[in-house]
N, C-alpha and C positions, 0 to 999 in steps of 0.2 A: 818348609818356610825359609825364605831367604831374608836375611837382614844385613844390610851393608855388604853385600857380596858373599856372606857366609851362609851356607847351607846348614840350619841348625839342626836337622835330623842326622847330619853325619858326624856330630860331636859326640864324644863320650861323656858320662855324668859329670866328671870333674870340669871339663871344658864348657859344658852347658852352664854350670854354676858360674864359672868365671865369666862367661859371655852375658849372662843375665845381669850380673853385678856391674859389668862395664857398658851394657848398650841399653838396658831396659829400666825404666822408672815405672812405679806401680802407685796407682790411687785407687784405694779400696773403697767399698760402700761405707764402711765406718772409717774413722780416721786412723785407729789402731796406734795412737801415740803411746809412748813409753810413760807411765804416770810419774815416774820420779825424776824425768829430764825436763828442763825447761826448754821452751820453744826453740831457743837458739842451739841448744845442746842436742836436739831431736835432728837438726841438720848437720851439725858437726860430727855426730857419731857416724853418720852416713859417709861423709866426707872421709873420715879416718878409716873406714873400711876399704876405701879404695887409694889409700895413700896420697890423698889429694886434700889439702885443707887450705882454704882461703875465707878468712873471716869477713873481708870485703865482699866477697860473693854471697856469703849468708846475709849479711846486712842489706845488701841491694836486692835480693830476692825477697826478703821479708818486706822491704819497703815497697817493692813492685807490687806485692800482693796486699798492701795496706795493713799489715800487722807488725811493723817494726816496734810500735809501742808496747807490743806484747811479747818481745823478745825474752823477758826475763821471767815470764809467767809459766806456772805448771799447768798442764792440761786440764786439770779440775776447775782452774779459774777461767776457762775459755768457754766461749759460746760454741754451739755446733757449727756455725759458719766459720768461725775462727779456727777451729780444729780442723775444718776440711782445708782451710788455706795453708795451714801447716803441713798437712798431708800432700797438698799439690807442691809446695816448696821442696819438701822431702823427695818427691818424685823427680824434680827437676834439678837438684842441686849437683848432680854429677855429669850434667849435659848428656843424658842418654840419647840414643838415635830413635828410640821408640817409648812412647808413653802408654801403658794399658790402664784404662780406667774403668773399674767395674761399678756401674751404678753410682758414681760419684756425688749424686744429688737425692738419692733415694731418702735420706734422713733430713732433708731441708724442705722449707716451703718453696713455692714456685718461683717467687721473685729471687730468693737467694739462690736457688738452683740455677736460674739463667745467669746470675752474676758469676757463680762458680765456674760454670760452662765457659762463660766469656773469659774469665781469668785463665782457664786452661788454654783456650783459643789463642789468646794473646801471647802466653808464654811459648806455645808451639811455633808460632809465627817469629817471635823475637829470637828465638833459639834455633830456628831452621831444623826442627825435628818433626816427627809424626806422632799422632796419636790415635788410638783405637778406643772409643767410648762406647761401652755397652749401656743401654738405658732402655726402660719401658716408657719413659716420659716423652711422648710424642710432641709436647710443646716445645722441646729442645731441638727438634730436627732441623729447624730453620737456621740455627746457628752452625750446623756442620757443613763442611765442604762437599763431603759424599755421605750418602746414607744408604746402608745395605740392611735388608731384612733376611732373617732366617726363616724360611718357610718350608716346613716338612723336611728339613736336612738339607735344603738348597739355599745358597746364598744369592739373593736377588738385589741389583741396585735399584733404589727407588728414585723418582724425581720428586724433589721437594720445592 
């Protein structure tokens, strides 16, 4: 796999870790928020891991995702959709080259799932990055630029 011209299979373990930290954002099926950190702190801790900290960037991202009013809330006070929005913000905060999203709508109803995919899509376009979204929800396929299906170990491009 090549990302930004780097053949990732040729990297040693330390280089792979650094590469992932600098170039890949993750959105998991569950939000996996740290329970004792407020929303804003969830993003700031990711920034501090990369020696990059910009509170204006955090504030703008929370505003873009419609959760700026929840910046001082702890995860337990958030709805499922709000938690997933924080997870999206966390994935994008360091301007990664690639977003990997594993079933990001699995725990949400259909309407909220479409809204979350649309948010990911808008952030991808605004930040000129790429995203790979894995989903079993075929109702979301129309929101994707390209759709691939894994069929008996073979990757096939589908027309939507």
